C-alpha positions as CSV (number, residue, x, y, z in Angstrom):
1,X,0.4,-27.6,-45.7
2,X,3.7,-28.3,-43.7
3,X,6.0,-29.3,-46.6
4,X,9.3,-30.1,-44.9
5,X,9.5,-33.7,-44.3
6,X,7.8,-35.2,-47.5
7,X,6.0,-38.6,-46.4
8,X,3.9,-39.7,-43.7
9,X,6.7,-41.2,-42.4
10,X,9.5,-39.1,-42.3
11,X,6.9,-36.1,-40.8
12,X,6.4,-39.0,-37.9
13,X,10.0,-39.3,-37.6
14,X,10.5,-35.6,-37.8
15,X,8.0,-35.2,-34.7
16,X,9.7,-37.9,-32.6
17,X,13.6,-36.1,-33.4
18,X,11.5,-32.9,-32.2
19,X,9.8,-34.4,-29.0
20,X,13.2,-36.0,-28.3
21,X,15.3,-32.8,-28.9
22,X,12.9,-30.1,-27.0
23,X,12.1,-32.6,-23.9
24,X,16.6,-32.7,-24.0
25,X,16.8,-29.2,-24.0
26,X,13.8,-28.2,-21.5
27,X,15.3,-30.6,-18.7
28,X,18.9,-29.0,-19.2
29,X,17.5,-25.6,-19.2
30,X,14.6,-25.8,-16.6
31,X,16.0,-28.6,-14.2
32,X,20.0,-28.7,-14.6
33,X,20.2,-24.6,-15.4
34,X,22.4,-25.2,-18.0
35,X,21.2,-24.7,-21.6
36,X,23.2,-26.1,-23.9
37,X,20.7,-24.3,-26.9
38,X,19.5,-20.8,-27.1
39,X,15.9,-20.1,-26.5
40,X,15.8,-18.8,-30.1
41,X,16.7,-22.2,-31.2
42,X,14.4,-24.0,-28.7
43,X,11.4,-21.6,-29.7
44,X,12.2,-22.4,-33.4
45,X,12.0,-26.0,-32.7
46,X,8.9,-25.8,-30.7
47,X,7.2,-23.8,-33.5
48,X,8.0,-26.3,-35.7
49,X,6.3,-29.2,-34.2
50,X,3.0,-26.9,-32.6
51,X,3.0,-26.3,-36.7
52,X,3.1,-30.1,-37.7
53,X,0.7,-30.9,-34.9
54,X,-2.0,-28.7,-36.2
55,X,-2.0,-29.8,-39.4
56,X,-1.4,-33.8,-38.7
57,X,-3.3,-33.8,-35.1
58,X,-3.6,-37.7,-35.0
59,X,0.7,-37.2,-34.6
60,X,-0.3,-35.2,-31.1
61,X,0.2,-37.3,-28.0
62,X,-1.1,-36.6,-24.7
63,X,2.8,-36.5,-23.5
64,X,4.0,-34.3,-26.4
65,X,6.3,-30.6,-25.3
66,X,3.6,-28.8,-26.9
67,X,1.0,-29.4,-23.9
68,X,3.6,-26.9,-22.1
69,X,2.1,-24.1,-23.7
70,X,-1.4,-25.1,-22.1
71,X,-4.7,-25.4,-24.7
72,X,-7.5,-27.0,-21.8
73,X,-10.1,-25.3,-20.8
74,X,-12.2,-27.0,-18.2
75,X,-15.8,-26.4,-17.0
76,X,-14.9,-27.0,-13.4
77,X,-12.5,-29.3,-11.8
78,X,-13.3,-33.5,-11.2
79,X,-12.5,-34.9,-7.5
80,X,-10.2,-37.2,-6.6
81,X,-9.9,-39.5,-4.5
82,X,-6.3,-40.0,-3.0
83,X,-5.6,-43.6,-2.9
84,X,-3.1,-43.0,0.1
85,X,-4.3,-40.1,2.2
86,X,-2.2,-36.8,1.5
87,X,-1.5,-36.0,5.1
88,X,-0.2,-32.9,6.7
89,X,2.7,-32.6,9.1
90,X,3.0,-31.6,12.9
91,X,4.8,-28.2,13.7
92,X,7.5,-27.4,15.6
93,X,7.9,-23.9,16.7
94,X,11.4,-23.9,19.3
95,X,14.8,-26.0,19.7
96,X,12.1,-27.1,22.3
97,X,10.1,-28.9,20.2
98,X,12.4,-30.0,17.8
99,X,14.3,-32.3,20.9
100,X,10.8,-33.2,22.3
101,X,10.3,-34.5,19.3
102,X,13.7,-36.4,18.7
103,X,13.0,-38.0,22.5
104,X,10.1,-39.5,21.6
105,X,11.6,-41.2,17.9
106,X,14.6,-42.2,20.2
107,X,12.7,-43.6,22.5
108,X,10.5,-45.4,20.1
109,X,13.4,-46.9,17.6
110,X,16.5,-46.1,18.9
111,X,18.9,-43.1,17.6
112,X,18.0,-42.2,14.0
113,X,19.4,-40.2,10.8
114,X,16.9,-37.3,9.9
115,X,16.8,-36.1,6.2
116,X,16.7,-32.3,6.2
117,X,14.6,-30.6,3.5
118,X,13.7,-27.2,2.8
119,X,10.1,-26.4,3.6
120,X,8.7,-25.0,0.3
121,X,6.0,-22.3,0.2
122,X,3.6,-23.4,-1.8
123,X,0.9,-26.1,-2.2
124,X,1.4,-29.7,-2.0
125,X,0.4,-32.0,-5.5
126,X,0.4,-35.4,-6.7
127,X,1.1,-37.1,-9.5
128,X,0.3,-40.3,-11.2
129,X,2.5,-42.1,-13.9
130,X,1.6,-45.4,-15.7
131,X,3.5,-47.0,-18.3
132,X,5.7,-44.1,-17.9
133,X,3.4,-41.6,-18.8
134,X,1.6,-38.8,-16.8
135,X,-2.1,-39.4,-16.4
136,X,-2.7,-37.5,-13.8
137,X,-2.0,-34.6,-11.3
138,X,-4.2,-33.8,-8.7
139,X,-4.2,-31.2,-5.8
140,X,-4.1,-31.9,-2.0
141,X,-7.3,-30.8,-1.1
142,X,-8.5,-32.1,2.9
143,X,-6.1,-34.9,2.2
144,X,-8.5,-37.0,1.5
145,X,-9.9,-35.7,-1.6
146,X,-8.1,-33.6,-4.0
147,X,-9.1,-31.9,-7.6
148,X,-7.9,-33.3,-11.2
149,X,-5.0,-30.5,-11.8
150,X,-3.5,-32.7,-14.6
151,X,-4.1,-30.4,-17.6
152,X,-2.6,-27.5,-15.3
153,X,0.0,-29.5,-14.1
154,X,1.6,-30.3,-17.4
155,X,2.6,-27.0,-18.2
156,X,5.4,-27.2,-15.2
157,X,8.2,-27.5,-17.3
158,X,10.0,-29.0,-14.9
159,X,8.0,-32.0,-14.8
160,X,8.4,-35.3,-17.0
161,X,5.3,-35.8,-19.3
162,X,6.9,-39.4,-19.3
163,X,10.0,-40.9,-17.4
164,X,11.6,-44.2,-18.0
165,X,9.9,-46.9,-15.4
166,X,6.9,-48.6,-16.5
167,X,6.1,-49.4,-12.9
168,X,2.9,-47.5,-11.4
169,X,4.2,-44.6,-9.7
170,X,2.9,-41.7,-7.8
171,X,4.9,-38.8,-6.8
172,X,4.1,-35.6,-4.2
173,X,5.7,-32.5,-4.3
174,X,5.5,-28.7,-4.1
175,X,4.1,-26.8,-6.8
176,X,5.1,-23.2,-6.0
177,X,6.5,-19.7,-8.1
178,X,9.6,-18.1,-8.3
179,X,10.5,-15.0,-7.0
180,X,11.4,-14.1,-10.5
181,X,8.0,-15.5,-12.1
182,X,5.9,-13.9,-9.4
183,X,7.4,-10.5,-10.2
184,X,6.8,-11.2,-14.1
185,X,2.9,-12.0,-13.2
186,X,2.4,-8.9,-11.2
187,X,4.1,-7.0,-13.9
188,X,1.6,-8.2,-16.4
189,X,-1.2,-7.7,-13.9
190,X,-0.5,-4.3,-13.5
191,X,0.1,-3.5,-17.3
192,X,-3.6,-4.9,-17.6
193,X,-5.1,-2.9,-14.7
194,X,-5.2,-6.4,-12.5
195,X,-5.1,-6.0,-9.1
196,X,-1.5,-7.6,-8.0
197,X,-0.8,-11.3,-6.6
198,X,-0.3,-10.3,-2.7
199,X,2.5,-13.3,-2.3
200,X,3.7,-16.1,-4.7
201,X,2.6,-19.0,-2.8
202,X,-1.4,-17.6,-3.4
203,X,-0.5,-16.6,-6.8
204,X,0.8,-20.3,-7.7
205,X,-2.4,-21.5,-5.9
206,X,-4.3,-19.3,-8.1
207,X,-2.9,-20.5,-10.9
208,X,-3.1,-24.3,-10.6
209,X,-6.4,-24.0,-10.4
210,X,-7.2,-22.0,-13.3
211,X,-9.9,-23.8,-15.5
212,X,-7.6,-22.5,-18.9
213,X,-4.4,-24.1,-19.0
214,X,-2.8,-21.7,-21.4
215,X,-3.1,-19.0,-17.8
216,X,-1.5,-21.9,-15.9
217,X,1.2,-21.9,-18.7
218,X,1.7,-18.3,-18.6
219,X,2.1,-18.2,-15.1
220,X,5.6,-20.1,-14.9
221,X,5.2,-22.5,-11.8
222,X,7.6,-25.0,-10.7
223,X,7.5,-27.8,-9.0
224,X,10.1,-30.1,-6.2
225,X,9.2,-33.4,-5.5
226,X,9.5,-34.5,-2.0
227,X,8.5,-38.1,-1.6
228,X,7.4,-41.3,-3.5
229,X,4.3,-43.1,-2.5
230,X,5.1,-46.9,-0.9
231,X,8.8,-46.5,-1.6
232,X,8.6,-50.1,-0.7
233,X,7.2,-51.3,-3.7
234,X,10.0,-50.1,-5.4
235,X,12.7,-51.2,-3.1
236,X,13.7,-47.7,-2.1
237,X,15.0,-48.6,2.0
238,X,15.5,-45.1,2.6
239,X,13.7,-41.4,2.1
240,X,17.1,-39.9,0.7
241,X,17.7,-42.9,-1.5
242,X,13.8,-42.0,-2.8
243,X,14.9,-38.5,-3.8
244,X,18.0,-39.4,-5.3
245,X,15.6,-42.4,-7.5
246,X,13.3,-39.2,-8.4
247,X,16.3,-37.3,-9.4
248,X,17.2,-40.1,-11.6
249,X,13.9,-40.4,-13.7
250,X,14.2,-36.0,-14.5
251,X,11.9,-35.3,-11.7
252,X,13.2,-31.9,-10.1
253,X,14.4,-32.4,-6.5
254,X,15.7,-29.4,-4.3
255,X,19.2,-29.6,-3.7
256,X,19.7,-28.3,-0.6
257,X,19.0,-30.8,1.8
258,X,21.3,-33.0,3.8
259,X,21.1,-36.3,6.1
260,X,21.8,-35.3,9.9
261,X,22.7,-37.9,12.3
262,X,21.7,-36.0,15.4
263,X,19.3,-33.4,16.4
264,X,22.1,-30.8,16.8
265,X,22.7,-31.2,13.1
266,X,19.3,-30.4,12.3
267,X,19.1,-27.2,14.3
268,X,22.4,-26.3,12.8
269,X,21.3,-26.6,9.3
270,X,18.1,-24.7,10.3
271,X,19.8,-21.9,12.0
272,X,21.7,-21.5,8.6
273,X,18.7,-21.2,6.3
274,X,16.8,-19.2,8.6
275,X,19.4,-16.7,7.6
276,X,20.1,-17.5,4.1
277,X,16.2,-17.9,3.3
278,X,16.0,-14.0,1.5
279,X,18.8,-15.1,-0.6
280,X,17.0,-18.1,-2.3
281,X,15.4,-18.0,-5.3
282,X,11.3,-19.0,-3.8
283,X,10.4,-18.8,-0.7
284,X,10.4,-21.1,1.8
285,X,8.6,-21.0,5.1
286,X,10.2,-23.5,7.4
287,X,12.5,-26.9,7.6
288,X,10.7,-30.1,7.3
289,X,12.5,-32.9,9.1
290,X,12.3,-36.9,8.3
291,X,13.5,-39.8,10.0
292,X,15.5,-41.3,6.9
293,X,14.9,-44.9,7.6
294,X,11.5,-46.0,5.3
295,X,11.3,-49.2,7.5
296,X,10.7,-47.2,11.0
297,X,7.5,-45.7,9.5
298,X,5.2,-47.9,11.0
299,X,6.6,-48.8,14.2
300,X,7.0,-45.3,14.6
301,X,3.3,-44.7,14.0
302,X,0.8,-42.0,12.4
303,X,-1.9,-39.7,14.3
304,X,-4.8,-39.1,12.8
305,X,-3.9,-36.5,10.7
306,X,0.3,-36.4,10.5
307,X,3.2,-39.4,10.3
308,X,4.8,-39.5,13.8
309,X,8.4,-39.4,11.8
310,X,8.4,-36.2,10.4
311,X,8.0,-32.7,11.6
312,X,8.2,-29.2,10.1
313,X,9.9,-26.7,11.9
314,X,8.2,-23.4,11.1
315,X,9.9,-20.0,11.0
316,X,9.1,-17.3,13.8
317,X,7.0,-14.4,11.7
318,X,9.7,-12.8,9.7
319,X,10.4,-8.8,11.0
320,X,11.4,-5.9,8.8
321,X,12.7,-2.6,9.1
322,X,10.8,0.3,7.9
323,X,9.9,4.0,8.7
324,X,6.6,5.1,9.7
325,X,6.0,8.3,6.8
326,X,2.7,9.3,8.9
327,X,0.2,8.2,11.7
328,X,-3.5,8.4,10.6
329,X,-6.9,7.8,11.8
330,X,-9.5,5.8,10.0
331,X,-13.5,5.4,10.8
332,X,-15.4,1.8,12.0
333,X,-19.1,1.1,11.9
334,X,-19.6,1.9,15.2
335,X,-17.6,5.0,15.6
336,X,-14.3,3.3,16.5
337,X,-11.3,5.5,15.2
338,X,-8.1,3.6,14.8
339,X,-4.6,4.7,14.3
340,X,-2.3,3.9,11.1
341,X,1.0,3.8,10.7
342,X,1.7,4.8,6.8
343,X,4.8,3.0,5.7
344,X,7.6,3.0,3.7
345,X,6.1,-0.2,1.3
346,X,8.5,-3.4,2.5
347,X,8.1,-6.8,0.9
348,X,7.4,-8.5,4.6
349,X,6.9,-12.6,3.9
350,X,6.4,-12.1,0.2
351,X,3.8,-9.4,0.3
352,X,4.2,-5.8,0.3
353,X,3.3,-3.7,3.1
354,X,2.7,-0.3,3.1
355,X,0.2,0.1,6.5
356,X,0.3,-1.6,9.9
357,X,-2.5,-1.3,12.6
358,X,-1.9,0.7,15.8
359,X,-4.7,-0.5,17.6
360,X,-5.4,2.6,19.5
361,X,-3.7,5.5,21.8
362,X,-2.5,3.4,24.6
363,X,-0.4,1.0,22.5
364,X,1.0,3.5,20.8
365,X,1.9,5.2,24.1
366,X,3.4,2.2,25.8
367,X,5.4,1.5,22.3
368,X,6.4,5.5,22.5
369,X,5.5,5.3,18.9
370,X,6.3,8.6,16.7
371,X,5.7,9.8,13.0
372,X,9.2,8.9,11.1
373,X,10.3,6.9,13.3
374,X,11.5,3.5,12.1
375,X,10.2,0.6,13.1
376,X,10.0,-3.0,13.5
377,X,7.3,-4.5,11.4
378,X,6.1,-8.4,11.2
379,X,2.6,-10.0,10.3
380,X,0.7,-11.5,13.1
381,X,0.1,-14.6,12.9
382,X,1.6,-14.0,9.4
383,X,-1.6,-12.5,8.1
384,X,-2.3,-8.8,9.9
385,X,0.8,-6.2,9.8
386,X,1.8,-4.7,12.9
387,X,4.5,-2.6,14.2
388,X,7.0,-4.6,17.2
389,X,9.2,-1.8,18.3
390,X,10.7,1.3,17.9
391,X,14.4,1.7,17.0
392,X,15.4,5.0,19.3
393,X,18.8,4.9,18.1
394,X,17.5,6.4,14.7
395,X,15.1,9.1,15.9
396,X,15.2,12.1,14.9
397,X,16.4,15.0,17.2
398,X,13.5,16.9,16.6
399,X,11.0,14.4,16.9
400,X,7.3,14.6,18.8
401,X,5.2,12.5,21.0
402,X,2.2,11.0,19.8
403,X,-0.3,12.9,20.4
404,X,-4.4,11.3,19.9
405,X,-6.9,14.0,17.4
406,X,-9.7,15.3,19.2
407,X,-12.1,15.4,16.8
408,X,-13.9,12.7,13.9
409,X,-11.3,12.7,10.8
410,X,-14.0,12.5,8.6
411,X,-16.9,15.1,10.2
412,X,-14.6,16.8,12.3
413,X,-17.6,15.9,15.1
414,X,-16.9,14.8,18.6
415,X,-14.9,11.7,19.8
416,X,-14.9,10.6,22.9
417,X,-13.0,7.7,25.4
418,X,-15.6,5.8,27.9
419,X,-14.1,5.2,31.1
420,X,-12.3,1.6,31.4
421,X,-12.0,1.5,27.6
422,X,-9.3,2.1,25.2
423,X,-10.7,3.1,22.1
424,X,-12.1,6.7,21.4
425,X,-15.0,6.9,19.3
426,X,-17.0,9.3,16.6
427,X,-20.3,10.3,18.3
428,X,-21.8,12.0,15.6
429,X,-24.3,9.9,14.0
430,X,-24.4,11.6,11.0
431,X,-20.7,10.9,10.4
432,X,-20.1,9.6,6.5
433,X,-17.8,7.2,7.3
434,X,-20.3,5.8,10.2
435,X,-22.7,5.4,7.5
436,X,-20.4,3.8,4.7
437,X,-19.1,1.3,7.2
438,X,-22.5,0.3,8.3
439,X,-23.8,0.1,4.7
440,X,-21.0,-2.1,4.2
441,X,-21.4,-4.2,7.3
442,X,-25.3,-4.6,6.4
443,X,-24.2,-6.2,3.5
444,X,-21.7,-8.3,4.6
445,X,-20.9,-11.7,4.3
446,X,-21.4,-12.8,7.7
447,X,-24.6,-10.6,8.1
448,X,-27.2,-9.8,5.4
449,X,-24.6,-11.7,2.7
450,X,-25.5,-9.2,-0.6
451,X,-23.2,-10.8,-2.9
452,X,-22.3,-7.6,-5.3
453,X,-22.5,-4.5,-2.9
454,X,-19.5,-4.7,-1.9
455,X,-16.9,-2.2,0.0
456,X,-16.2,-0.5,-3.3
457,X,-19.7,-0.3,-4.7
458,X,-21.4,0.4,-1.0
459,X,-19.0,3.5,-1.5
460,X,-19.7,4.9,-4.8
461,X,-23.3,4.6,-4.3
462,X,-23.4,6.3,-1.0
463,X,-21.5,9.2,-2.5
464,X,-23.7,9.3,-5.3
465,X,-26.4,9.7,-3.2
466,X,-28.3,6.7,-4.1
467,X,-27.6,5.1,-0.5
468,X,-27.8,7.1,2.6
469,X,-29.4,4.2,5.1
470,X,-30.1,0.5,5.0
471,X,-33.6,1.1,3.8
472,X,-31.8,2.9,0.9
473,X,-30.7,-0.8,-0.4
474,X,-34.0,-2.0,-1.2
475,X,-34.8,0.8,-2.5
476,X,-32.4,0.7,-5.0
477,X,-34.6,-1.1,-7.7
478,X,-36.3,2.4,-8.1
479,X,-33.0,3.5,-9.6
480,X,-32.6,0.9,-11.8
481,X,-32.5,2.7,-14.9
482,X,-29.9,5.6,-13.2
483,X,-27.5,2.7,-11.9
484,X,-27.3,0.6,-15.3
485,X,-26.0,3.3,-17.4
486,X,-23.2,3.9,-14.5
487,X,-19.8,3.5,-16.2
488,X,-18.4,0.1,-14.7
489,X,-22.3,-1.3,-14.4
490,X,-24.9,-2.6,-17.0
491,X,-27.9,-4.3,-17.3
492,X,-26.9,-8.1,-16.1
493,X,-24.9,-6.9,-13.3
494,X,-26.9,-4.2,-12.0
495,X,-30.2,-7.0,-12.3
496,X,-28.2,-9.6,-10.5
497,X,-27.4,-6.9,-7.2
498,X,-31.0,-6.5,-7.5
499,X,-32.0,-9.7,-7.7
500,X,-29.4,-10.7,-4.2
501,X,-30.9,-7.7,-2.7
502,X,-34.4,-9.1,-2.8
503,X,-33.1,-12.6,-1.6
504,X,-31.4,-10.8,1.3
505,X,-34.6,-9.9,2.6
506,X,-35.6,-13.7,3.7
507,X,-32.2,-14.3,5.9
508,X,-32.8,-15.4,9.0
509,X,-32.9,-13.1,12.3
510,X,-29.5,-13.3,13.5
511,X,-28.4,-12.4,10.8
512,X,-30.4,-9.4,10.6
513,X,-29.4,-7.9,14.3
514,X,-25.8,-9.0,13.3
515,X,-26.2,-6.7,10.2
516,X,-27.8,-3.9,12.4
517,X,-24.3,-3.5,14.0
518,X,-25.2,-2.7,17.5
519,X,-22.4,-1.9,19.3
520,X,-21.1,-5.1,20.8
521,X,-23.4,-7.3,19.1
522,X,-21.6,-9.6,17.3
523,X,-22.7,-13.2,15.2
524,X,-22.7,-15.3,18.3
525,X,-24.7,-12.8,20.5
526,X,-27.3,-12.1,17.8
527,X,-28.2,-15.8,17.9
528,X,-28.3,-15.6,21.1
529,X,-30.9,-12.5,20.9
530,X,-32.6,-14.1,17.6
531,X,-32.9,-17.6,19.8
532,X,-34.6,-16.1,22.4
533,X,-37.1,-13.6,21.4
534,X,-37.6,-15.2,18.4
535,X,-39.5,-12.4,16.8
536,X,-38.5,-8.4,16.7
537,X,-42.2,-8.0,17.8
538,X,-41.3,-8.5,20.7
539,X,-38.7,-5.8,20.8
540,X,-41.0,-4.4,24.1
541,X,-40.0,-7.0,25.7
542,X,-36.6,-6.1,25.9
543,X,-35.4,-5.0,29.2
544,X,-32.0,-4.6,30.9
545,X,-33.0,-7.5,33.9
546,X,-34.0,-10.2,31.4
547,X,-31.3,-9.3,29.0
548,X,-28.4,-10.5,31.9
549,X,-29.9,-13.5,32.7
550,X,-29.8,-15.1,29.2
551,X,-26.5,-17.1,28.7
552,X,-23.6,-15.0,27.1
553,X,-25.0,-11.5,27.5
554,X,-23.8,-9.3,30.3
555,X,-24.3,-5.9,31.7
556,X,-22.0,-3.9,29.0
557,X,-24.2,-5.6,26.0
558,X,-27.3,-5.7,27.8
559,X,-27.1,-1.6,27.8
560,X,-26.1,-1.3,24.3
561,X,-28.7,-3.5,23.0
562,X,-31.2,-1.2,25.0
563,X,-30.1,1.7,24.2
564,X,-30.0,0.8,20.2
565,X,-33.6,-0.3,20.7
566,X,-34.9,2.8,22.3
567,X,-33.7,5.4,20.1
568,X,-36.5,6.6,17.8
569,X,-34.3,6.7,14.2
570,X,-33.8,3.2,14.9
571,X,-37.4,2.4,15.7
572,X,-38.3,3.9,12.8
573,X,-35.8,2.1,10.0
574,X,-37.1,-1.3,11.9
575,X,-40.4,-0.4,11.3
576,X,-39.8,0.7,7.6
577,X,-37.6,-2.3,7.1
578,X,-40.7,-4.9,8.1
579,X,-42.7,-3.0,5.7
580,X,-40.4,-3.7,3.3
581,X,-41.2,-7.3,3.9
582,X,-37.7,-8.4,5.8
583,X,-37.7,-11.3,7.8
584,X,-38.0,-10.8,11.3
585,X,-38.7,-14.2,12.4
586,X,-36.2,-16.5,13.7
587,X,-36.0,-20.1,11.8
588,X,-34.4,-22.1,13.9
589,X,-32.4,-24.8,12.5
590,X,-31.6,-26.5,15.8
591,X,-31.8,-30.3,15.8
592,X,-30.9,-31.6,19.2
593,X,-28.6,-34.3,19.6
594,X,-27.7,-35.2,22.9
595,X,-24.0,-36.0,22.3
596,X,-23.9,-31.6,21.5
597,X,-27.1,-30.9,23.6
598,X,-25.7,-28.2,25.7
599,X,-22.1,-29.1,25.7
600,X,-19.6,-26.3,25.0
601,X,-17.0,-26.8,22.4
602,X,-13.9,-25.4,21.5
603,X,-12.2,-24.9,18.1
604,X,-8.4,-24.5,18.0
605,X,-5.6,-25.2,14.9
606,X,-6.4,-25.0,11.3
607,X,-9.2,-27.5,10.6
608,X,-8.6,-29.6,7.1
609,X,-12.3,-31.1,6.8
610,X,-14.2,-28.2,7.9
611,X,-14.2,-24.5,7.2
612,X,-14.3,-22.8,10.9
613,X,-17.8,-21.3,10.0
614,X,-19.1,-24.5,9.1
615,X,-17.9,-26.3,12.1
616,X,-19.1,-23.6,14.3
617,X,-22.6,-23.8,12.8
618,X,-22.8,-27.3,12.7
619,X,-22.7,-27.5,16.4
620,X,-24.8,-25.0,17.2
621,X,-27.3,-26.5,15.0
622,X,-27.3,-29.6,16.8
623,X,-27.9,-28.2,19.9
624,X,-24.4,-27.4,21.2
625,X,-22.3,-23.9,21.8
626,X,-18.9,-23.0,20.7
627,X,-16.6,-21.0,22.8
628,X,-13.3,-18.9,22.1
629,X,-11.7,-20.3,25.5
630,X,-11.3,-23.4,27.5
631,X,-12.3,-23.7,30.6
632,X,-13.7,-26.6,33.5
633,X,-16.8,-26.0,31.6
634,X,-15.3,-27.0,28.5
635,X,-16.8,-30.4,27.2
636,X,-14.5,-30.9,24.0
637,X,-11.8,-29.1,22.0
638,X,-11.8,-29.9,18.4
639,X,-8.1,-30.0,17.2
640,X,-6.7,-29.2,13.7
641,X,-3.1,-28.5,12.5
642,X,-0.7,-25.5,14.9
643,X,-2.8,-26.0,17.5
644,X,-1.4,-24.1,20.6
645,X,-1.7,-23.0,23.6
646,X,-5.8,-24.4,24.1
647,X,-4.8,-27.5,23.5
648,X,-2.3,-27.2,26.2
649,X,-4.7,-25.9,28.5
650,X,-7.3,-28.7,27.5
651,X,-5.2,-31.4,28.4
652,X,-3.9,-29.4,32.0
653,X,-7.3,-29.5,32.9
654,X,-8.6,-33.3,31.6
655,X,-11.1,-31.7,28.7
656,X,-11.8,-34.0,26.0
657,X,-9.5,-33.6,22.8
658,X,-11.1,-34.7,19.8
659,X,-9.4,-34.8,16.4
660,X,-11.1,-33.5,13.6
661,X,-12.0,-36.8,12.1
662,X,-13.1,-37.8,15.6
663,X,-15.4,-34.9,15.5
664,X,-16.4,-36.0,12.2
665,X,-17.0,-39.1,14.0
666,X,-19.1,-37.4,16.7
667,X,-21.1,-35.5,13.8
668,X,-21.7,-39.1,11.8
669,X,-23.4,-40.9,15.0
């Protein structure tokens, strides 16, 4: 029993006092970074309140400081429709882009002041308050519909659970994980034998979407508020005033913002923080520029996805110096030999990089890349590490030029480089690497989509002699008793895997053809072949002259297809798989629609409403085609955010450009 407070009134008063003190000390510690009590004193008060609430649960309020530790476990996240869409910002990548933005603003409304802010590398969130209490936290989602993440939002200690303001208020900001919290989270994951988070942004995104709020509470998430929705309803005339107003209410506002009276001042601010970004306590990936005068927003206007009065300057790909320890080679499913630089581990844009692709022999020779060289690396497209250049001034005197290997690094078999090609290939059909990569490819999501048969499992089963060919996948059921006793498996996981293998037998013919791993035959060509021939029994009709007359198929692909389907071992495999009742018939789901029939679409930029593959499938299901490049034959270019050269070319050629919203309207007609 809790006896410190005597009667019920004294207990209620103690709860109020503890709540007041904890809110005060929390604000001082997390927002002001100026604690006035020790951690031990704070923890003692918090545990006292937790004990009271456990004994007197009726005294626990929805905005109690104890919700910061997390307690709610959800089955799933509910969908939330945003009253005001959470629009994305258009991007600038150069000084010219910024000056163009400024010229458009000046042309529309004259000279303006800009509020410039750091672009925190996290994820957007929206929070609603009613009668001063936090009632809803929502993720951005697709901008129109997000997810209810209230229980996790409440664990962010810098976010007030209640404010001294009774009018309805919605604020938005960036949820992020500081570098310190990120390092702590990864130390914990390593100690628990879990894979480390790749970067703070991914860690924050994964944490805020945990169904168990205790996990989110333990991750040390933070949040900077960057806007107030409908500021005019709160008599706020300027964006900078909105930030000040939010700060007065107890929200955490990034202090590194500035009012700039010209675009030259904006560019100076960007240059400063492009140099200082690595010294910050959190990751940033750019600078946000907004017209400060809110009354001008409607006149300046909006596009379908973005306000015209704001823009985000994105920093160029971060380049880092490190050393190549060695150059090794990996073998892909088609036998392609890819050289890889093994690096001294280095942090690039928030994640540790220890390997970088060197593409092929010509790439290495052209850049004169050698083992033990110091090199500049970056992430191509912010994703794939690549070597940009060599720092030859730091090269060792006894350095030797790169020399391409003469045999496969796995099977020691012959490797060849065909005329007109840049890559070498292992031509040994019995090479273990080819077999393993081929099995992985066959089971992959874009091919037969056998959930549970991932890279590690395939390699393990191969080494244990359960899988040596595609046929063996469908014979794994004969080894059920042996598999369930393997370490790391069990009855439930093996039975689920075997169930997924059986389900894959119903996959469409195009997925099957793609899964076979025929050289030069990707997803698109697989679908073209399946749609043209309808049934794999028509294999005898696959002749060169017929193939090259099919749209999308040229001499190289036709020869590769003919070669594959003429080999005795491949014919045997196909017959075996047919006997195992794999589907060999193309089930077309195309429903011709005039707006799409025989039309060519190009998708560019980051799509928000649809995933890229989803948009592609929708177009093809209605009779359209998707191309990777823009030409005079292109009918539509669908643009998302960060659209680049393809959009520019479409405008130059007069090709019709659709926003994603307009594309959706075309689908819905």
